[in-house]
C-alpha positions, 0 to 999 in steps of 0.5 A, a space after each residue: 514466473 520465478 518467486 522474487 522475493 524481498 525483505 527491505 528497511 527504506 530509511 528514506 529522505 528525499 528521494 530525489 530526482 527519477 528523471 525526466 524531470 519528476 521526482 520520486 516519491 515514496 508516500 501513503 495517501 487515504 480519504 475516508 468516507 463519513 463512518 469508516 472506522 479506520 481512517 475516523 471519516 478522516 483524510 491524511 498523507 505521509 511520506 519519506 520524510 516525515 515516517 520511517 518506511 519499511 517494504 516488505 514484499 515476497 510471493 505476491 504478498 507487498 507491505 508498506 508501513 510509515 511510521 512517524 517518529 514520535 510513534 504519533 501515527 502508525 500506517 500500513 497497507 498490505 496488497 497481495 495476489 490470490 496464490 503467490 503470483 507476482 503483483 503485476 500492473 492491473 485491477 484486482 477486484 473481489 480482494 478479501 482481508 490480506 492475511 486471509 485472503 483464501 484464493 482471492 486478492 488481498 488488501 489490508 489497510 490499518 494504522 494507529 490502532 484501528 484494523 478490520 476483521 473482514 476486508 472487502 475491496 480492491 486495488 489497482 497495481 499502477 507500476 511494479 519495478 524491480 533492481 538487476 538482481 529481481 528485488 522489488 524497488 518500485 511500486 505504485 498502487 490505489 486501493 480501496 476497503 471496507 471493513 466488516 461488510 460490503 456496504 460498510 463507508 468506503 476507505 480509499 489511498 494511494 501508495 508509493 513506493 519510489 515513484 514518479 507517479 502522483 498519489 490518486 487520494 491525497 
């Protein structure tokens, strides 16, 4: 499989229609259990309408960041395959902190000044699309993580980049 690389900054405002009258969505949303360090037990949703969105994808490592114009909120998700293999639709279990996954799948949701030293989680890639040059232009995934220990309170979320799939966690 050929390695795909994308480094793009999306400054998308109102993505428009996605065919079949389905709107394209670029969002990140999450719901944290009481006691979850990252979410502080809260739920939130951010989109390309209220945030600057940037994405990168290279060698099976996806990152999306949503930053509010006034910098009051900043959230990022990293999702990665174990050995640089392309991300494809399917379930990725036994995910560790993405940057330090050492042969495992990787997940890491962080923001507003909070992050985990160790992450335990999983994610499901629901959609991956590429343009005619092989660059990632569509992505949808749901994820879950626990900070520091496998028994810590859980955070669940959804990321959509130019996708017609509605977020699971809103």
